[in-house]
Legacy VTK file of the C-alpha trace (Angstrom):
# vtk DataFile Version 3.0
C-alpha trace
ASCII
DATASET POLYDATA
POINTS 324 float
27.433 12.080 -115.470
24.316 10.659 -113.544
24.330 7.027 -112.571
21.608 4.802 -111.198
21.687 4.265 -107.356
19.657 2.999 -104.474
19.568 5.621 -101.695
17.804 6.076 -98.291
16.702 9.455 -97.002
15.258 8.091 -93.768
15.665 4.786 -91.816
13.022 2.191 -91.859
11.918 -0.993 -93.572
12.716 -2.071 -97.139
10.121 0.509 -98.341
12.490 3.420 -97.691
14.928 2.153 -100.443
14.727 4.702 -103.243
15.844 3.889 -106.744
17.108 7.160 -108.181
20.050 8.703 -110.018
23.105 10.421 -108.512
26.265 12.142 -109.801
29.212 10.313 -108.277
31.602 13.090 -109.307
35.254 12.770 -110.204
37.554 10.860 -107.959
39.453 13.010 -105.512
42.884 12.580 -104.182
43.489 8.885 -103.249
40.156 7.752 -104.881
39.200 5.547 -107.830
36.009 6.006 -109.945
34.735 2.449 -110.729
32.075 1.266 -113.081
30.281 -1.237 -110.782
29.676 -4.659 -112.307
28.046 -6.071 -109.130
27.445 -5.046 -105.643
27.099 -7.402 -102.634
24.010 -7.303 -100.480
24.886 -7.922 -96.734
23.024 -7.893 -93.393
24.823 -4.771 -92.450
23.005 -3.005 -95.173
19.718 -3.791 -93.522
21.131 -2.657 -90.137
21.997 0.693 -91.640
18.726 0.942 -93.481
16.685 0.075 -90.395
18.546 2.342 -87.993
20.337 -0.271 -85.815
23.639 1.174 -87.041
23.555 4.887 -87.143
24.632 6.507 -90.526
24.543 9.990 -92.017
21.562 10.543 -94.305
20.952 10.605 -97.199
23.117 7.535 -97.903
23.598 5.464 -100.964
23.735 1.957 -99.430
26.097 -0.923 -100.220
29.561 -1.582 -98.679
30.905 -4.154 -101.211
31.400 -4.367 -104.949
33.559 -5.178 -107.911
34.169 -3.510 -111.213
36.582 -1.807 -113.492
38.415 1.544 -112.793
37.495 4.277 -115.203
39.518 7.100 -113.595
42.005 7.648 -110.859
42.461 10.700 -108.550
45.751 12.427 -107.560
48.279 10.560 -105.555
47.016 7.133 -106.767
49.944 5.086 -108.045
48.869 1.545 -107.471
45.888 1.439 -109.805
45.186 2.638 -113.312
42.141 3.011 -115.639
41.124 -0.460 -116.769
42.163 -2.417 -113.576
39.593 -4.732 -112.138
39.094 -4.164 -108.441
36.925 -5.277 -105.614
36.319 -3.535 -102.263
34.398 -3.749 -98.929
33.669 -1.393 -96.219
32.920 1.524 -98.640
29.486 3.129 -98.716
27.941 3.908 -102.098
28.259 0.541 -103.760
24.574 0.184 -104.733
25.180 2.279 -107.802
26.308 2.118 -111.440
29.457 4.050 -110.565
31.140 4.525 -107.157
34.075 6.441 -105.831
36.225 4.080 -103.933
39.328 4.823 -101.784
42.367 3.289 -103.301
43.440 2.161 -99.826
40.210 0.035 -99.661
40.431 -1.564 -103.164
42.145 -4.818 -104.005
43.094 -6.430 -107.341
40.842 -9.088 -108.795
42.725 -11.898 -110.366
41.990 -12.716 -113.971
40.725 -16.145 -112.952
37.909 -14.537 -110.791
34.902 -13.140 -112.398
33.373 -9.747 -111.239
30.292 -11.386 -109.752
32.319 -13.884 -107.857
34.650 -11.073 -106.663
31.704 -9.023 -105.494
30.239 -12.075 -103.614
33.532 -13.018 -102.000
35.184 -10.002 -100.298
33.162 -8.751 -97.333
31.780 -12.036 -96.201
34.996 -13.833 -97.144
37.195 -11.420 -95.162
34.656 -11.864 -92.264
34.984 -15.649 -92.450
38.817 -15.427 -92.828
39.424 -13.259 -89.768
36.963 -15.236 -87.738
38.754 -18.538 -88.298
42.286 -17.184 -88.630
42.373 -14.413 -86.057
39.366 -13.990 -83.725
39.455 -17.755 -82.691
42.243 -19.276 -84.629
40.963 -22.722 -85.509
43.391 -25.482 -84.766
43.363 -29.061 -86.208
41.067 -31.160 -84.189
38.917 -28.385 -82.835
35.052 -28.759 -82.954
33.240 -25.511 -83.815
29.664 -24.597 -84.038
28.738 -22.443 -87.126
25.202 -20.830 -87.019
23.357 -20.306 -90.251
25.709 -22.652 -91.968
24.043 -22.341 -95.317
24.087 -18.442 -95.296
26.588 -16.379 -97.020
29.163 -16.178 -94.285
28.182 -19.644 -92.934
29.209 -21.474 -96.109
32.597 -19.766 -96.222
33.150 -20.293 -92.492
32.407 -23.920 -92.893
34.862 -24.356 -95.755
37.743 -22.364 -94.142
37.281 -24.113 -90.749
37.331 -27.505 -92.478
40.469 -26.607 -94.417
42.154 -25.861 -91.009
41.267 -29.403 -89.847
38.246 -28.656 -87.618
35.125 -30.707 -87.018
32.243 -28.394 -87.947
28.806 -28.610 -86.521
26.347 -26.304 -88.481
22.856 -25.176 -87.641
20.099 -24.657 -90.363
16.440 -24.428 -90.580
15.376 -26.251 -93.820
16.273 -29.478 -95.608
17.668 -27.403 -98.456
20.011 -25.612 -96.295
21.120 -28.883 -94.568
22.062 -30.294 -97.904
24.110 -27.068 -98.656
25.848 -27.104 -95.296
26.826 -30.696 -95.804
28.169 -29.971 -99.255
30.242 -27.227 -97.741
31.863 -29.857 -95.488
29.790 -29.696 -92.251
30.423 -32.863 -90.322
27.096 -32.531 -88.337
24.062 -30.490 -89.021
21.462 -29.549 -86.358
17.902 -28.417 -87.494
17.525 -25.706 -84.810
13.925 -25.344 -85.919
13.315 -28.840 -84.637
15.587 -29.378 -81.663
17.354 -27.486 -78.999
20.703 -26.783 -80.623
22.617 -26.366 -77.464
21.470 -29.669 -76.037
22.150 -31.282 -79.377
25.726 -29.786 -79.560
26.501 -31.093 -75.959
25.402 -34.575 -77.086
27.634 -34.431 -80.209
30.594 -33.359 -78.155
30.039 -35.926 -75.222
28.971 -33.097 -72.865
32.128 -31.052 -73.472
30.940 -28.269 -75.782
32.705 -26.731 -78.703
35.956 -24.726 -78.794
34.192 -21.845 -80.483
30.722 -20.810 -81.560
30.450 -18.431 -84.636
27.182 -16.722 -84.169
25.894 -14.181 -86.791
22.267 -14.741 -85.729
22.400 -12.785 -82.482
19.390 -12.219 -80.167
17.599 -15.584 -80.796
20.629 -17.792 -80.485
23.008 -16.132 -77.995
21.768 -17.991 -74.882
22.138 -21.298 -76.648
25.393 -20.311 -77.995
26.760 -19.622 -74.586
25.496 -22.890 -73.386
27.336 -24.691 -76.296
30.881 -23.390 -75.489
33.346 -25.780 -73.730
35.190 -24.486 -70.634
37.411 -21.552 -71.585
36.121 -21.709 -75.044
35.057 -18.561 -77.129
31.587 -17.243 -78.189
32.157 -15.081 -81.242
29.151 -12.705 -81.965
29.694 -11.241 -85.391
26.249 -10.323 -86.446
22.588 -9.545 -85.396
20.397 -11.275 -88.017
17.634 -11.811 -85.555
18.175 -8.570 -83.661
20.708 -6.856 -81.393
21.843 -8.985 -78.432
20.924 -7.412 -75.023
23.697 -6.556 -72.500
25.398 -9.628 -70.988
26.287 -9.747 -67.311
30.028 -10.820 -67.213
29.092 -13.296 -64.414
27.341 -15.392 -67.049
30.734 -16.006 -68.690
32.048 -17.200 -65.435
29.083 -19.443 -64.856
29.371 -20.838 -68.337
32.912 -22.118 -67.679
35.135 -18.960 -67.760
34.262 -18.588 -71.393
35.429 -15.641 -73.654
32.923 -13.477 -75.560
33.798 -11.111 -78.314
31.978 -8.810 -80.866
34.489 -8.278 -83.638
34.202 -5.911 -86.608
36.022 -6.021 -90.031
37.763 -2.689 -89.703
39.811 -3.961 -86.710
40.955 -7.007 -88.721
41.916 -4.984 -91.918
43.513 -2.125 -90.096
46.594 -2.165 -92.288
47.081 -2.398 -96.017
49.173 -5.492 -95.429
46.453 -7.281 -93.539
43.867 -6.483 -96.021
45.897 -7.676 -98.937
46.843 -10.937 -96.909
43.192 -11.838 -96.402
42.104 -10.882 -99.944
44.914 -12.703 -101.696
44.274 -15.935 -99.621
40.573 -15.767 -100.430
40.875 -15.065 -104.119
43.700 -17.610 -104.432
41.469 -20.291 -102.788
38.557 -19.270 -105.139
40.900 -19.414 -108.281
42.230 -22.863 -107.359
38.720 -24.174 -106.555
39.194 -25.069 -102.960
36.719 -22.319 -101.833
33.379 -22.397 -103.499
31.244 -19.124 -103.654
27.552 -19.784 -103.836
25.564 -16.980 -105.374
22.010 -17.272 -104.191
20.453 -14.595 -106.202
21.237 -11.817 -108.766
18.757 -8.863 -108.679
18.642 -5.759 -110.949
19.743 -2.759 -108.987
16.095 -1.457 -109.160
14.998 -4.489 -107.241
17.059 -3.836 -104.058
13.878 -3.796 -101.995
13.144 -7.389 -102.970
16.614 -8.438 -102.270
16.427 -6.940 -98.726
13.053 -8.576 -98.103
14.307 -11.928 -99.286
17.535 -11.700 -97.134
15.691 -10.783 -93.963
12.953 -13.267 -94.595
15.556 -15.986 -94.513
14.407 -17.029 -97.970
17.964 -17.118 -99.427
21.123 -19.108 -99.267
24.658 -18.030 -100.177
25.314 -14.498 -101.536
22.914 -11.986 -103.052
24.074 -9.601 -105.530
22.582 -6.397 -107.177
23.573 -5.882 -110.859
23.414 -2.242 -112.053
LINES 1 325
324 0 1 2 3 4 5 6 7 8 9 10 11 12 13 14 15 16 17 18 19 20 21 22 23 24 25 26 27 28 29 30 31 32 33 34 35 36 37 38 39 40 41 42 43 44 45 46 47 48 49 50 51 52 53 54 55 56 57 58 59 60 61 62 63 64 65 66 67 68 69 70 71 72 73 74 75 76 77 78 79 80 81 82 83 84 85 86 87 88 89 90 91 92 93 94 95 96 97 98 99 100 101 102 103 104 105 106 107 108 109 110 111 112 113 114 115 116 117 118 119 120 121 122 123 124 125 126 127 128 129 130 131 132 133 134 135 136 137 138 139 140 141 142 143 144 145 146 147 148 149 150 151 152 153 154 155 156 157 158 159 160 161 162 163 164 165 166 167 168 169 170 171 172 173 174 175 176 177 178 179 180 181 182 183 184 185 186 187 188 189 190 191 192 193 194 195 196 197 198 199 200 201 202 203 204 205 206 207 208 209 210 211 212 213 214 215 216 217 218 219 220 221 222 223 224 225 226 227 228 229 230 231 232 233 234 235 236 237 238 239 240 241 242 243 244 245 246 247 248 249 250 251 252 253 254 255 256 257 258 259 260 261 262 263 264 265 266 267 268 269 270 271 272 273 274 275 276 277 278 279 280 281 282 283 284 285 286 287 288 289 290 291 292 293 294 295 296 297 298 299 300 301 302 303 304 305 306 307 308 309 310 311 312 313 314 315 316 317 318 319 320 321 322 323
């Protein structure tokens, strides 16, 4: 049965997003057919749409969503029709119905609504692995979080604070500064007004931070490197301002024998056990109220172009959702 969807047939700007209908088909072996209640909008969607990340075309965009299972394929024993699930890392989520591998789906607790579930998983798992595994934050660490009022930034700030860190956040507006502080940021730097690397050094008595979590990329990487303490870590997890040019390893030496990594979610959810661990901790924290999820905008599926324009125009805070 046809279902609404947002598809690209070529790469380019937001104008290549096409609102159309597709037939999702029946679930194959190991798959679920899900009625999508909400789909998350993420920067990776814009990277795929724009051609920074190569994808096979045509493609229904969207890597994250939540909804209710309507049918299960062969060899699926852990889910049944009627179950509420969420997923990340599965193409095709910008649609009214999506086929989702059972191996990528996680159960949504009854205390967590569909919109919150769809707003939590991809960015939440990213924030979880960044502070728990990539650079495991220790009590007493000082860390720098770029775009601290963004979708990942707000979660990173909260999770790092829960581990006992001092968090320095960077933002570009008064509104975003307030949001970062509400999330727990101890210090907030307006990087539109001052040199954030210089400000970070001042806030750490010249030492620098244990880790920089940088999802901005090209425009911040040099300052991020200058903000890391000796033998600290620069974690580049996104390219919101563009792809980072190649880095000469000798720069890491000169910066204080620092470490630099470019992680991706698939390597931190490589087993079912790891995926469930991260999802259960996130949803548990949301359910008990210790992790706040900010939804910055809900758009009808047909308005996906506006959602992409707003996201890339830095007009948003928190998480954007598409509602079929």
